[in-house]
C-alpha positions in Angstrom: -9.4 28.4 -36.0 -13.0 27.3 -36.3 -14.3 30.7 -34.9 -11.8 32.7 -37.0 -10.0 34.0 -33.8 -6.8 32.2 -34.9 -5.8 32.2 -38.6 -5.7 28.9 -40.4 -2.2 28.0 -41.8 -2.7 26.4 -45.3 0.3 24.1 -44.9 -1.9 22.0 -42.4 -0.3 22.7 -39.1 -1.3 25.9 -37.3 0.9 26.9 -34.2 -0.4 28.9 -31.4 1.5 29.9 -28.2 -0.7 29.8 -25.1 -0.2 30.6 -21.4 -0.7 27.4 -19.2 -0.1 27.0 -15.4 3.6 25.7 -16.0 4.5 28.6 -18.3 4.1 29.0 -22.1 3.0 26.1 -24.1 2.6 25.4 -27.9 -0.6 24.3 -29.4 -0.3 22.6 -32.8 -3.5 22.1 -34.7 -3.3 19.7 -37.6 -5.9 20.1 -40.3 -7.1 18.7 -43.5 -8.8 21.4 -45.5 -10.9 23.2 -43.0 -11.3 20.2 -40.7 -9.2 19.9 -37.6 -8.0 16.5 -37.2 -5.6 16.7 -34.3 -4.5 19.2 -31.6 -1.3 18.7 -29.5 -0.1 20.6 -26.5 3.6 20.8 -26.3 4.4 21.8 -22.7 7.4 21.7 -20.4 9.4 18.5 -20.2 8.0 15.9 -17.8 9.6 12.9 -16.2 9.4 10.5 -13.3 11.6 11.4 -10.4 11.1 8.6 -7.9 8.7 5.7 -7.5 7.2 4.0 -4.3 8.9 6.4 -1.8 7.5 5.3 1.6 6.6 8.5 3.5 6.0 8.1 7.3 3.1 10.3 8.6 1.1 10.7 11.7 -1.6 8.7 9.9 0.7 5.8 8.9 3.1 5.1 6.0 2.1 6.0 2.4 3.8 5.1 -0.9 4.3 8.1 -3.1 5.5 8.5 -6.6 7.2 11.8 -7.5 7.3 13.4 -11.1 8.2 16.7 -12.6 6.1 18.6 -15.2 6.7 22.4 -14.6 6.5 21.7 -10.9 7.1 18.7 -8.6 4.0 16.6 -8.4 3.3 13.6 -5.9 1.0 10.8 -6.7 -0.4 8.2 -4.4 -2.4 5.3 -6.0 -5.8 5.0 -4.3 -5.0 1.2 -3.6 -1.3 1.6 -3.2 0.2 -1.8 -2.5 2.8 -0.4 0.2 0.5 2.0 1.9 -1.7 1.4 4.7 -5.4 2.1 4.4 -4.6 5.8 5.4 -5.6 7.2 2.1 -8.1 4.5 0.9 -11.1 6.7 0.7 -14.5 6.5 -1.1 -14.3 9.4 -3.7 -18.0 10.3 -3.5 -19.2 13.9 -2.9 -20.4 12.6 0.5 -16.8 12.4 1.7 -15.7 15.9 0.5 -14.8 17.1 4.0 -12.6 14.0 4.6 -11.0 14.2 1.3 -10.3 17.9 1.8 -8.7 16.9 5.1 -6.5 14.4 3.4 -5.3 16.9 0.8 -4.1 19.1 3.6 -2.6 16.2 5.4 -0.7 15.1 2.3 0.5 18.7 1.6 2.1 18.9 5.1 
């Protein structure tokens, strides 16, 4: 809207359909005059599937939360109370090789 690529709707809400990784999404830009005041992305429905699922792995037990948002996602808090120190890792660039290995380990 600011560059003129998308026409500004004078009613104050301009809707644009965009391609996002989960499919098609809707952007709604709210404006007051020429000033954009808010932009919302309306995407696929998302919701929690399960919390604190303990997964046994070759490196110990890990508590995992599962959710859906266009695909199923898993999340393990860095300091998960029910997990062993398996995934507690310093997130600095110096540990990128170890972090990459953990990613592969989690996907398995």
